[in-house]
PDB file of N, H, CA, C and O in Angstrom:
ATOM      1  N   UNK A   1      89.362  44.976 120.849  1.00  0.00           N
ATOM      2  CA  UNK A   1      89.193  43.607 121.320  1.00  0.00           C
ATOM      3  C   UNK A   1      90.541  42.898 121.452  1.00  0.00           C
ATOM      4  O   UNK A   1      90.748  42.107 122.372  1.00  0.00           O
ATOM      5  N   UNK A   2      91.435  43.183 120.544  1.00  0.00           N
ATOM      6  H   UNK A   2      91.267  43.826 119.796  1.00  0.00           H
ATOM      7  CA  UNK A   2      92.725  42.511 120.579  1.00  0.00           C
ATOM      8  C   UNK A   2      93.577  42.969 121.754  1.00  0.00           C
ATOM      9  O   UNK A   2      94.468  42.244 122.197  1.00  0.00           O
ATOM     10  N   UNK A   3      93.307  44.167 122.258  1.00  0.00           N
ATOM     11  H   UNK A   3      92.583  44.756 121.898  1.00  0.00           H
ATOM     12  CA  UNK A   3      94.073  44.647 123.411  1.00  0.00           C
ATOM     13  C   UNK A   3      93.734  43.843 124.675  1.00  0.00           C
ATOM     14  O   UNK A   3      94.544  43.776 125.599  1.00  0.00           O
ATOM     15  N   UNK A   4      92.548  43.237 124.716  1.00  0.00           N
ATOM     16  H   UNK A   4      91.890  43.291 123.965  1.00  0.00           H
ATOM     17  CA  UNK A   4      92.183  42.407 125.867  1.00  0.00           C
ATOM     18  C   UNK A   4      93.051  41.155 125.963  1.00  0.00           C
ATOM     19  O   UNK A   4      93.273  40.641 127.060  1.00  0.00           O
ATOM     20  N   UNK A   5      93.537  40.665 124.841  1.00  0.00           N
ATOM     21  H   UNK A   5      93.356  41.083 123.951  1.00  0.00           H
ATOM     22  CA  UNK A   5      94.420  39.504 124.852  1.00  0.00           C
ATOM     23  C   UNK A   5      95.729  39.809 125.581  1.00  0.00           C
ATOM     24  O   UNK A   5      96.392  38.901 126.082  1.00  0.00           O
ATOM     25  N   UNK A   6      96.088  41.059 125.635  1.00  0.00           N
ATOM     26  H   UNK A   6      95.550  41.797 125.228  1.00  0.00           H
ATOM     27  CA  UNK A   6      97.285  41.474 126.349  1.00  0.00           C
ATOM     28  C   UNK A   6      96.958  41.916 127.776  1.00  0.00           C
ATOM     29  O   UNK A   6      97.689  41.588 128.711  1.00  0.00           O
ATOM     30  N   UNK A   7      95.869  42.653 127.942  1.00  0.00           N
ATOM     31  H   UNK A   7      95.275  42.919 127.182  1.00  0.00           H
ATOM     32  CA  UNK A   7      95.565  43.250 129.242  1.00  0.00           C
ATOM     33  C   UNK A   7      95.099  42.229 130.283  1.00  0.00           C
ATOM     34  O   UNK A   7      95.448  42.356 131.457  1.00  0.00           O
ATOM     35  N   UNK A   8      94.335  41.239 129.889  1.00  0.00           N
ATOM     36  H   UNK A   8      94.052  41.135 128.935  1.00  0.00           H
ATOM     37  CA  UNK A   8      93.834  40.255 130.864  1.00  0.00           C
ATOM     38  C   UNK A   8      94.976  39.402 131.425  1.00  0.00           C
ATOM     39  O   UNK A   8      95.065  39.286 132.647  1.00  0.00           O
ATOM     40  N   UNK A   9      95.845  38.806 130.626  1.00  0.00           N
ATOM     41  H   UNK A   9      95.773  38.901 129.634  1.00  0.00           H
ATOM     42  CA  UNK A   9      96.970  38.074 131.220  1.00  0.00           C
ATOM     43  C   UNK A   9      97.903  38.971 132.021  1.00  0.00           C
ATOM     44  O   UNK A   9      98.439  38.553 133.047  1.00  0.00           O
ATOM     45  N   UNK A  10      98.099  40.201 131.560  1.00  0.00           N
ATOM     46  H   UNK A  10      97.663  40.541 130.726  1.00  0.00           H
ATOM     47  CA  UNK A  10      98.936  41.131 132.297  1.00  0.00           C
ATOM     48  C   UNK A  10      98.351  41.440 133.669  1.00  0.00           C
ATOM     49  O   UNK A  10      99.089  41.517 134.652  1.00  0.00           O
ATOM     50  N   UNK A  11      97.035  41.618 133.750  1.00  0.00           N
ATOM     51  H   UNK A  11      96.435  41.555 132.952  1.00  0.00           H
ATOM     52  CA  UNK A  11      96.405  41.890 135.044  1.00  0.00           C
ATOM     53  C   UNK A  11      96.453  40.666 135.954  1.00  0.00           C
ATOM     54  O   UNK A  11      96.599  40.814 137.167  1.00  0.00           O
ATOM     55  N   UNK A  12      96.334  39.472 135.402  1.00  0.00           N
ATOM     56  H   UNK A  12      96.215  39.351 134.416  1.00  0.00           H
ATOM     57  CA  UNK A  12      96.434  38.254 136.205  1.00  0.00           C
ATOM     58  C   UNK A  12      97.840  38.112 136.778  1.00  0.00           C
ATOM     59  O   UNK A  12      98.000  37.757 137.946  1.00  0.00           O
ATOM     60  N   UNK A  13      98.845  38.384 135.978  1.00  0.00           N
ATOM     61  H   UNK A  13      98.715  38.673 135.029  1.00  0.00           H
ATOM     62  CA  UNK A  13     100.224  38.316 136.457  1.00  0.00           C
ATOM     63  C   UNK A  13     100.466  39.379 137.528  1.00  0.00           C
ATOM     64  O   UNK A  13     101.142  39.104 138.519  1.00  0.00           O
ATOM     65  N   UNK A  14      99.936  40.568 137.350  1.00  0.00           N
ATOM     66  H   UNK A  14      99.387  40.791 136.545  1.00  0.00           H
ATOM     67  CA  UNK A  14     100.101  41.634 138.325  1.00  0.00           C
ATOM     68  C   UNK A  14      99.433  41.270 139.653  1.00  0.00           C
ATOM     69  O   UNK A  14     100.010  41.510 140.714  1.00  0.00           O
ATOM     70  N   UNK A  15      98.250  40.705 139.613  1.00  0.00           N
ATOM     71  H   UNK A  15      97.782  40.509 138.752  1.00  0.00           H
ATOM     72  CA  UNK A  15      97.569  40.266 140.844  1.00  0.00           C
ATOM     73  C   UNK A  15      98.380  39.169 141.528  1.00  0.00           C
ATOM     74  O   UNK A  15      98.484  39.157 142.755  1.00  0.00           O
ATOM     75  N   UNK A  16      98.951  38.254 140.760  1.00  0.00           N
ATOM     76  H   UNK A  16      98.866  38.264 139.764  1.00  0.00           H
ATOM     77  CA  UNK A  16      99.774  37.196 141.332  1.00  0.00           C
ATOM     78  C   UNK A  16     101.014  37.773 142.017  1.00  0.00           C
ATOM     79  O   UNK A  16     101.363  37.348 143.118  1.00  0.00           O
ATOM     80  N   UNK A  17     101.677  38.731 141.382  1.00  0.00           N
ATOM     81  H   UNK A  17     101.394  39.077 140.487  1.00  0.00           H
ATOM     82  CA  UNK A  17     102.871  39.344 141.964  1.00  0.00           C
ATOM     83  C   UNK A  17     102.525  40.097 143.246  1.00  0.00           C
ATOM     84  O   UNK A  17     103.265  40.020 144.227  1.00  0.00           O
ATOM     85  N   UNK A  18     101.414  40.819 143.248  1.00  0.00           N
ATOM     86  H   UNK A  18     100.813  40.881 142.451  1.00  0.00           H
ATOM     87  CA  UNK A  18     100.993  41.541 144.453  1.00  0.00           C
ATOM     88  C   UNK A  18     100.643  40.557 145.564  1.00  0.00           C
ATOM     89  O   UNK A  18     100.963  40.804 146.726  1.00  0.00           O
ATOM     90  N   UNK A  19     100.001  39.462 145.230  1.00  0.00           N
ATOM     91  H   UNK A  19      99.741  39.261 144.286  1.00  0.00           H
ATOM     92  CA  UNK A  19      99.673  38.437 146.229  1.00  0.00           C
ATOM     93  C   UNK A  19     100.910  37.815 146.842  1.00  0.00           C
ATOM     94  O   UNK A  19     100.956  37.588 148.051  1.00  0.00           O
ATOM     95  N   UNK A  20     101.922  37.535 146.017  1.00  0.00           N
ATOM     96  H   UNK A  20     101.884  37.719 145.035  1.00  0.00           H
ATOM     97  CA  UNK A  20     103.181  36.969 146.525  1.00  0.00           C
ATOM     98  C   UNK A  20     103.888  37.975 147.433  1.00  0.00           C
ATOM     99  O   UNK A  20     104.424  37.598 148.474  1.00  0.00           O
ATOM    100  N   UNK A  21     103.892  39.248 147.047  1.00  0.00           N
ATOM    101  H   UNK A  21     103.456  39.554 146.201  1.00  0.00           H
ATOM    102  CA  UNK A  21     104.531  40.277 147.878  1.00  0.00           C
ATOM    103  C   UNK A  21     103.808  40.415 149.208  1.00  0.00           C
ATOM    104  O   UNK A  21     104.457  40.568 150.243  1.00  0.00           O
ATOM    105  N   UNK A  22     102.487  40.365 149.206  1.00  0.00           N
ATOM    106  H   UNK A  22     101.961  40.241 148.365  1.00  0.00           H
ATOM    107  CA  UNK A  22     101.729  40.449 150.451  1.00  0.00           C
ATOM    108  C   UNK A  22     101.977  39.222 151.320  1.00  0.00           C
ATOM    109  O   UNK A  22     102.166  39.354 152.529  1.00  0.00           O
ATOM    110  N   UNK A  23     101.978  38.039 150.731  1.00  0.00           N
ATOM    111  H   UNK A  23     101.824  37.932 149.748  1.00  0.00           H
ATOM    112  CA  UNK A  23     102.226  36.809 151.487  1.00  0.00           C
ATOM    113  C   UNK A  23     103.612  36.850 152.124  1.00  0.00           C
ATOM    114  O   UNK A  23     103.775  36.462 153.281  1.00  0.00           O
ATOM    115  N   UNK A  24     104.610  37.317 151.376  1.00  0.00           N
ATOM    116  H   UNK A  24     104.478  37.632 150.436  1.00  0.00           H
ATOM    117  CA  UNK A  24     105.965  37.414 151.917  1.00  0.00           C
ATOM    118  C   UNK A  24     106.017  38.386 153.091  1.00  0.00           C
ATOM    119  O   UNK A  24     106.663  38.102 154.099  1.00  0.00           O
ATOM    120  N   UNK A  25     105.349  39.521 152.972  1.00  0.00           N
ATOM    121  H   UNK A  25     104.823  39.752 152.153  1.00  0.00           H
ATOM    122  CA  UNK A  25     105.403  40.510 154.049  1.00  0.00           C
ATOM    123  C   UNK A  25     104.697  40.009 155.309  1.00  0.00           C
ATOM    124  O   UNK A  25     105.132  40.317 156.418  1.00  0.00           O
ATOM    125  N   UNK A  26     103.633  39.255 155.158  1.00  0.00           N
ATOM    126  H   UNK A  26     103.280  39.005 154.257  1.00  0.00           H
ATOM    127  CA  UNK A  26     102.958  38.682 156.336  1.00  0.00           C
ATOM    128  C   UNK A  26     103.835  37.614 156.983  1.00  0.00           C
ATOM    129  O   UNK A  26     103.947  37.564 158.207  1.00  0.00           O
ATOM    130  N   UNK A  27     104.450  36.768 156.178  1.00  0.00           N
ATOM    131  H   UNK A  27     104.358  36.809 155.183  1.00  0.00           H
ATOM    132  CA  UNK A  27     105.291  35.701 156.715  1.00  0.00           C
ATOM    133  C   UNK A  27     106.569  36.221 157.370  1.00  0.00           C
ATOM    134  O   UNK A  27     107.103  35.577 158.272  1.00  0.00           O
ATOM    135  N   UNK A  28     107.066  37.373 156.929  1.00  0.00           N
ATOM    136  H   UNK A  28     106.633  37.897 156.196  1.00  0.00           H
ATOM    137  CA  UNK A  28     108.305  37.896 157.494  1.00  0.00           C
ATOM    138  C   UNK A  28     108.076  38.796 158.694  1.00  0.00           C
ATOM    139  O   UNK A  28     109.036  39.340 159.240  1.00  0.00           O
ATOM    140  N   UNK A  29     106.820  38.970 159.125  1.00  0.00           N
ATOM    141  H   UNK A  29     106.040  38.529 158.682  1.00  0.00           H
ATOM    142  CA  UNK A  29     106.528  39.705 160.350  1.00  0.00           C
ATOM    143  C   UNK A  29     106.367  41.200 160.174  1.00  0.00           C
ATOM    144  O   UNK A  29     106.517  41.947 161.142  1.00  0.00           O
ATOM    145  N   UNK A  30     106.071  41.657 158.984  1.00  0.00           N
ATOM    146  H   UNK A  30     105.950  41.051 158.198  1.00  0.00           H
ATOM    147  CA  UNK A  30     105.919  43.089 158.760  1.00  0.00           C
ATOM    148  C   UNK A  30     104.691  43.666 159.461  1.00  0.00           C
ATOM    149  O   UNK A  30     104.668  44.859 159.766  1.00  0.00           O
ATOM    150  N   UNK A  31     103.672  42.851 159.724  1.00  0.00           N
ATOM    151  H   UNK A  31     103.690  41.882 159.477  1.00  0.00           H
ATOM    152  CA  UNK A  31     102.435  43.347 160.314  1.00  0.00           C
ATOM    153  C   UNK A  31     102.226  42.840 161.732  1.00  0.00           C
ATOM    154  O   UNK A  31     101.096  42.855 162.218  1.00  0.00           O
ATOM    155  N   UNK A  32     103.284  42.389 162.416  1.00  0.00           N
ATOM    156  H   UNK A  32     104.202  42.377 162.021  1.00  0.00           H
ATOM    157  CA  UNK A  32     103.116  41.831 163.754  1.00  0.00           C
ATOM    158  C   UNK A  32     102.679  42.873 164.774  1.00  0.00           C
ATOM    159  O   UNK A  32     101.682  42.665 165.464  1.00  0.00           O
ATOM    160  N   UNK A  33     103.381  43.964 164.887  1.00  0.00           N
ATOM    161  H   UNK A  33     104.192  44.133 164.326  1.00  0.00           H
ATOM    162  CA  UNK A  33     103.078  44.972 165.901  1.00  0.00           C
ATOM    163  C   UNK A  33     103.098  46.339 165.243  1.00  0.00           C
ATOM    164  O   UNK A  33     104.165  46.918 165.037  1.00  0.00           O
ATOM    165  N   UNK A  34     101.925  46.856 164.914  1.00  0.00           N
ATOM    166  H   UNK A  34     101.058  46.386 165.082  1.00  0.00           H
ATOM    167  CA  UNK A  34     101.849  48.126 164.217  1.00  0.00           C
ATOM    168  C   UNK A  34     101.881  49.324 165.169  1.00  0.00           C
ATOM    169  O   UNK A  34     102.307  50.409 164.773  1.00  0.00           O
ATOM    170  N   UNK A  35     101.435  49.144 166.425  1.00  0.00           N
ATOM    171  H   UNK A  35     101.090  48.263 166.747  1.00  0.00           H
ATOM    172  CA  UNK A  35     101.316  50.273 167.339  1.00  0.00           C
ATOM    173  C   UNK A  35     102.440  50.341 168.363  1.00  0.00           C
ATOM    174  O   UNK A  35     102.658  51.401 168.949  1.00  0.00           O
ATOM    175  N   UNK A  36     103.145  49.269 168.595  1.00  0.00           N
ATOM    176  H   UNK A  36     102.968  48.407 168.119  1.00  0.00           H
ATOM    177  CA  UNK A  36     104.179  49.236 169.621  1.00  0.00           C
ATOM    178  C   UNK A  36     105.275  50.271 169.447  1.00  0.00           C
ATOM    179  O   UNK A  36     105.586  50.976 170.407  1.00  0.00           O
ATOM    180  N   UNK A  37     105.883  50.399 168.260  1.00  0.00           N
ATOM    181  H   UNK A  37     105.630  49.826 167.480  1.00  0.00           H
ATOM    182  CA  UNK A  37     106.934  51.401 168.103  1.00  0.00           C
ATOM    183  C   UNK A  37     106.443  52.829 168.323  1.00  0.00           C
ATOM    184  O   UNK A  37     107.191  53.667 168.826  1.00  0.00           O
ATOM    185  N   UNK A  38     105.199  53.114 167.954  1.00  0.00           N
ATOM    186  H   UNK A  38     104.591  52.434 167.545  1.00  0.00           H
ATOM    187  CA  UNK A  38     104.674  54.465 168.158  1.00  0.00           C
ATOM    188  C   UNK A  38     104.516  54.763 169.646  1.00  0.00           C
ATOM    189  O   UNK A  38     104.811  55.875 170.084  1.00  0.00           O
ATOM    190  N   UNK A  39     104.056  53.790 170.428  1.00  0.00           N
ATOM    191  H   UNK A  39     103.816  52.887 170.072  1.00  0.00           H
ATOM    192  CA  UNK A  39     103.910  54.001 171.868  1.00  0.00           C
ATOM    193  C   UNK A  39     105.267  54.024 172.562  1.00  0.00           C
ATOM    194  O   UNK A  39     105.431  54.718 173.566  1.00  0.00           O
ATOM    195  N   UNK A  40     106.228  53.291 172.054  1.00  0.00           N
ATOM    196  H   UNK A  40     106.095  52.727 171.239  1.00  0.00           H
ATOM    197  CA  UNK A  40     107.546  53.242 172.671  1.00  0.00           C
ATOM    198  C   UNK A  40     108.237  54.603 172.628  1.00  0.00           C
ATOM    199  O   UNK A  40     109.023  54.927 173.518  1.00  0.00           O
ATOM    200  N   UNK A  41     107.952  55.394 171.609  1.00  0.00           N
ATOM    201  H   UNK A  41     107.314  55.131 170.886  1.00  0.00           H
ATOM    202  CA  UNK A  41     108.533  56.729 171.520  1.00  0.00           C
ATOM    203  C   UNK A  41     108.000  57.610 172.643  1.00  0.00           C
ATOM    204  O   UNK A  41     108.739  58.424 173.198  1.00  0.00           O
ATOM    205  N   UNK A  42     106.729  57.453 172.977  1.00  0.00           N
ATOM    206  H   UNK A  42     106.130  56.792 172.526  1.00  0.00           H
ATOM    207  CA  UNK A  42     106.089  58.331 173.959  1.00  0.00           C
ATOM    208  C   UNK A  42     106.378  57.945 175.404  1.00  0.00           C
ATOM    209  O   UNK A  42     106.246  58.783 176.296  1.00  0.00           O
ATOM    210  N   UNK A  43     106.768  56.707 175.656  1.00  0.00           N
ATOM    211  H   UNK A  43     106.875  56.027 174.931  1.00  0.00           H
ATOM    212  CA  UNK A  43     107.000  56.262 177.022  1.00  0.00           C
ATOM    213  C   UNK A  43     108.348  56.749 177.527  1.00  0.00           C
ATOM    214  O   UNK A  43     109.364  56.631 176.842  1.00  0.00           O
ATOM    215  N   UNK A  44     108.342  57.303 178.747  1.00  0.00           N
ATOM    216  H   UNK A  44     107.517  57.399 179.303  1.00  0.00           H
ATOM    217  CA  UNK A  44     109.586  57.732 179.383  1.00  0.00           C
ATOM    218  C   UNK A  44     110.190  56.556 180.124  1.00  0.00           C
ATOM    219  O   UNK A  44     109.478  55.721 180.682  1.00  0.00           O
ATOM    220  N   UNK A  45     111.488  56.503 180.121  1.00  0.00           N
ATOM    221  H   UNK A  45     112.066  57.182 179.668  1.00  0.00           H
ATOM    222  CA  UNK A  45     112.194  55.459 180.846  1.00  0.00           C
ATOM    223  C   UNK A  45     112.859  56.119 182.053  1.00  0.00           C
ATOM    224  O   UNK A  45     114.072  56.330 182.070  1.00  0.00           O
ATOM    225  N   UNK A  46     112.042  56.443 183.067  1.00  0.00           N
ATOM    226  H   UNK A  46     111.057  56.271 183.053  1.00  0.00           H
ATOM    227  CA  UNK A  46     112.530  57.158 184.241  1.00  0.00           C
ATOM    228  C   UNK A  46     113.047  56.228 185.332  1.00  0.00           C
ATOM    229  O   UNK A  46     113.594  56.694 186.332  1.00  0.00           O
ATOM    230  N   UNK A  47     112.884  54.951 185.158  1.00  0.00           N
ATOM    231  H   UNK A  47     112.439  54.572 184.346  1.00  0.00           H
ATOM    232  CA  UNK A  47     113.356  54.027 186.186  1.00  0.00           C
ATOM    233  C   UNK A  47     114.878  54.010 186.222  1.00  0.00           C
ATOM    234  O   UNK A  47     115.545  54.106 185.192  1.00  0.00           O
ATOM    235  N   UNK A  48     115.407  53.886 187.434  1.00  0.00           N
ATOM    236  H   UNK A  48     114.865  53.809 188.270  1.00  0.00           H
ATOM    237  CA  UNK A  48     116.864  53.827 187.583  1.00  0.00           C
ATOM    238  C   UNK A  48     117.356  52.479 187.083  1.00  0.00           C
ATOM    239  O   UNK A  48     116.735  51.443 187.320  1.00  0.00           O
ATOM    240  N   UNK A  49     118.453  52.513 186.406  1.00  0.00           N
ATOM    241  H   UNK A  49     118.958  53.354 186.213  1.00  0.00           H
ATOM    242  CA  UNK A  49     119.040  51.265 185.915  1.00  0.00           C
ATOM    243  C   UNK A  49     119.761  50.581 187.062  1.00  0.00           C
ATOM    244  O   UNK A  49     120.389  51.256 187.878  1.00  0.00           O
ATOM    245  N   UNK A  50     119.690  49.274 187.146  1.00  0.00           N
ATOM    246  H   UNK A  50     119.180  48.726 186.483  1.00  0.00           H
ATOM    247  CA  UNK A  50     120.393  48.576 188.228  1.00  0.00           C
ATOM    248  C   UNK A  50     121.904  48.714 188.067  1.00  0.00           C
ATOM    249  O   UNK A  50     122.439  48.700 186.958  1.00  0.00           O
ATOM    250  N   UNK A  51     122.564  48.847 189.196  1.00  0.00           N
ATOM    251  H   UNK A  51     122.129  48.859 190.097  1.00  0.00           H
ATOM    252  CA  UNK A  51     124.019  48.998 189.181  1.00  0.00           C
ATOM    253  C   UNK A  51     124.661  47.655 188.862  1.00  0.00           C
ATOM    254  O   UNK A  51     124.125  46.609 189.228  1.00  0.00           O
ATOM    255  N   UNK A  52     125.786  47.675 188.195  1.00  0.00           N
ATOM    256  H   UNK A  52     126.222  48.525 187.898  1.00  0.00           H
ATOM    257  CA  UNK A  52     126.486  46.415 187.938  1.00  0.00           C
ATOM    258  C   UNK A  52     126.945  45.803 189.268  1.00  0.00           C
ATOM    259  O   UNK A  52     127.166  46.536 190.233  1.00  0.00           O
ATOM    260  N   UNK A  53     127.090  44.501 189.333  1.00  0.00           N
ATOM    261  H   UNK A  53     126.910  43.906 188.549  1.00  0.00           H
ATOM    262  CA  UNK A  53     127.414  43.840 190.604  1.00  0.00           C
ATOM    263  C   UNK A  53     128.758  44.264 191.197  1.00  0.00           C
ATOM    264  O   UNK A  53     128.938  44.174 192.412  1.00  0.00           O
ATOM    265  N   UNK A  54     129.694  44.716 190.388  1.00  0.00           N
ATOM    266  H   UNK A  54     129.548  44.788 189.402  1.00  0.00           H
ATOM    267  CA  UNK A  54     130.996  45.079 190.927  1.00  0.00           C
ATOM    268  C   UNK A  54     131.107  46.576 191.255  1.00  0.00           C
ATOM    269  O   UNK A  54     132.179  47.032 191.652  1.00  0.00           O
ATOM    270  N   UNK A  55     130.030  47.341 191.100  1.00  0.00           N
ATOM    271  H   UNK A  55     129.159  46.970 190.777  1.00  0.00           H
ATOM    272  CA  UNK A  55     130.053  48.770 191.398  1.00  0.00           C
ATOM    273  C   UNK A  55     129.872  48.984 192.906  1.00  0.00           C
ATOM    274  O   UNK A  55     129.161  48.219 193.557  1.00  0.00           O
ATOM    275  N   UNK A  56     130.512  50.020 193.461  1.00  0.00           N
ATOM    276  H   UNK A  56     131.090  50.641 192.932  1.00  0.00           H
ATOM    277  CA  UNK A  56     130.329  50.300 194.890  1.00  0.00           C
ATOM    278  C   UNK A  56     128.901  50.776 195.156  1.00  0.00           C
ATOM    279  O   UNK A  56     128.246  51.332 194.275  1.00  0.00           O
ATOM    280  N   UNK A  57     128.436  50.552 196.372  1.00  0.00           N
ATOM    281  H   UNK A  57     128.968  50.101 197.088  1.00  0.00           H
ATOM    282  CA  UNK A  57     127.077  50.948 196.731  1.00  0.00           C
ATOM    283  C   UNK A  57     126.974  52.467 196.751  1.00  0.00           C
ATOM    284  O   UNK A  57     127.887  53.152 197.212  1.00  0.00           O
ATOM    285  N   UNK A  58     125.874  52.982 196.255  1.00  0.00           N
ATOM    286  H   UNK A  58     125.133  52.425 195.881  1.00  0.00           H
ATOM    287  CA  UNK A  58     125.674  54.433 196.208  1.00  0.00           C
ATOM    288  C   UNK A  58     125.249  54.930 197.579  1.00  0.00           C
ATOM    289  O   UNK A  58     124.538  54.240 198.311  1.00  0.00           O
ATOM    290  N   UNK A  59     125.690  56.131 197.917  1.00  0.00           N
ATOM    291  H   UNK A  59     126.267  56.691 197.323  1.00  0.00           H
ATOM    292  CA  UNK A  59     125.300  56.743 199.182  1.00  0.00           C
ATOM    293  C   UNK A  59     123.879  57.263 199.052  1.00  0.00           C
ATOM    294  O   UNK A  59     123.495  57.732 197.981  1.00  0.00           O
ATOM    295  N   UNK A  60     123.090  57.193 200.116  1.00  0.00           N
ATOM    296  H   UNK A  60     123.402  56.812 200.987  1.00  0.00           H
ATOM    297  CA  UNK A  60     121.720  57.704 200.030  1.00  0.00           C
ATOM    298  C   UNK A  60     121.732  59.220 199.836  1.00  0.00           C
ATOM    299  O   UNK A  60     122.553  59.928 200.418  1.00  0.00           O
ATOM    300  N   UNK A  61     120.841  59.683 199.039  1.00  0.00           N
ATOM    301  H   UNK A  61     120.173  59.107 198.567  1.00  0.00           H
ATOM    302  CA  UNK A  61     120.742  61.105 198.738  1.00  0.00           C
ATOM    303  C   UNK A  61     120.096  61.821 199.921  1.00  0.00           C
ATOM    304  O   UNK A  61     119.179  61.280 200.540  1.00  0.00           O
ATOM    305  N   UNK A  62     120.563  63.038 200.247  1.00  0.00           N
ATOM    306  H   UNK A  62     121.308  63.477 199.744  1.00  0.00           H
ATOM    307  CA  UNK A  62     120.030  63.784 201.389  1.00  0.00           C
ATOM    308  C   UNK A  62     118.586  64.210 201.120  1.00  0.00           C
ATOM    309  O   UNK A  62     117.833  64.409 202.073  1.00  0.00           O
ATOM    310  N   UNK A  63     118.176  64.354 199.870  1.00  0.00           N
ATOM    311  H   UNK A  63     118.787  64.192 199.095  1.00  0.00           H
ATOM    312  CA  UNK A  63     116.813  64.764 199.563  1.00  0.00           C
ATOM    313  C   UNK A  63     115.834  63.599 199.595  1.00  0.00           C
ATOM    314  O   UNK A  63     114.623  63.819 199.601  1.00  0.00           O
ATOM    315  N   UNK A  64     116.325  62.379 199.615  1.00  0.00           N
ATOM    316  H   UNK A  64     117.309  62.200 199.610  1.00  0.00           H
ATOM    317  CA  UNK A  64     115.411  61.238 199.621  1.00  0.00           C
ATOM    318  C   UNK A  64     114.875  61.020 201.032  1.00  0.00           C
ATOM    319  O   UNK A  64     115.602  61.211 202.007  1.00  0.00           O
ATOM    320  N   UNK A  65     113.621  60.627 201.147  1.00  0.00           N
ATOM    321  H   UNK A  65     113.030  60.472 200.355  1.00  0.00           H
ATOM    322  CA  UNK A  65     113.034  60.432 202.491  1.00  0.00           C
ATOM    323  C   UNK A  65     113.649  59.235 203.187  1.00  0.00           C
ATOM    324  O   UNK A  65     113.892  58.196 202.573  1.00  0.00           O
ATOM    325  N   UNK A  66     113.894  59.394 204.468  1.00  0.00           N
ATOM    326  H   UNK A  66     113.696  60.238 204.966  1.00  0.00           H
ATOM    327  CA  UNK A  66     114.473  58.340 205.285  1.00  0.00           C
ATOM    328  C   UNK A  66     113.334  57.555 205.943  1.00  0.00           C
ATOM    329  O   UNK A  66     112.297  58.136 206.265  1.00  0.00           O
ATOM    330  N   UNK A  67     113.510  56.257 206.146  1.00  0.00           N
ATOM    331  H   UNK A  67     114.352  55.786 205.885  1.00  0.00           H
ATOM    332  CA  UNK A  67     112.463  55.472 206.809  1.00  0.00           C
ATOM    333  C   UNK A  67     112.319  55.939 208.268  1.00  0.00           C
ATOM    334  O   UNK A  67     113.298  56.242 208.950  1.00  0.00           O
ATOM    335  N   UNK A  68     111.081  55.982 208.703  1.00  0.00           N
ATOM    336  H   UNK A  68     110.285  55.736 208.149  1.00  0.00           H
ATOM    337  CA  UNK A  68     110.799  56.443 210.050  1.00  0.00           C
ATOM    338  C   UNK A  68     110.573  55.248 210.964  1.00  0.00           C
ATOM    339  O   UNK A  68     109.998  54.238 210.556  1.00  0.00           O
ATOM    340  N   UNK A  69     111.025  55.372 212.187  1.00  0.00           N
ATOM    341  H   UNK A  69     111.491  56.192 212.518  1.00  0.00           H
ATOM    342  CA  UNK A  69     110.725  54.338 213.181  1.00  0.00           C
ATOM    343  C   UNK A  69     109.881  55.024 214.258  1.00  0.00           C
ATOM    344  O   UNK A  69     110.367  55.870 215.009  1.00  0.00           O
ATOM    345  N   UNK A  70     108.615  54.637 214.311  1.00  0.00           N
ATOM    346  H   UNK A  70     108.220  53.950 213.701  1.00  0.00           H
ATOM    347  CA  UNK A  70     107.669  55.275 215.237  1.00  0.00           C
ATOM    348  C   UNK A  70     107.588  54.514 216.548  1.00  0.00           C
ATOM    349  O   UNK A  70     106.630  54.687 217.302  1.00  0.00           O
ATOM    350  N   UNK A  71     108.536  53.708 216.823  1.00  0.00           N
ATOM    351  H   UNK A  71     109.314  53.568 216.211  1.00  0.00           H
ATOM    352  CA  UNK A  71     108.694  53.092 218.118  1.00  0.00           C
ATOM    353  C   UNK A  71     107.701  52.137 218.478  1.00  0.00           C
ATOM    354  O   UNK A  71     107.761  51.564 219.566  1.00  0.00           O
TER     355      UNK A  71
END
């Protein structure tokens, strides 16, 4: 019976500490986006990056299709 005098306040303090840690993690954004980083790994970034404004214009590639003029 005397051990309850120690265990009950100890458990209340432990619940309070866990609650504060959870509140801090929610407020600091730990649970904002759980799936985004996982999907970001799988997505390919195949789009060409835009050239800087001072770079010379690139020549068209011979393998790229040319626009047709059907008159």
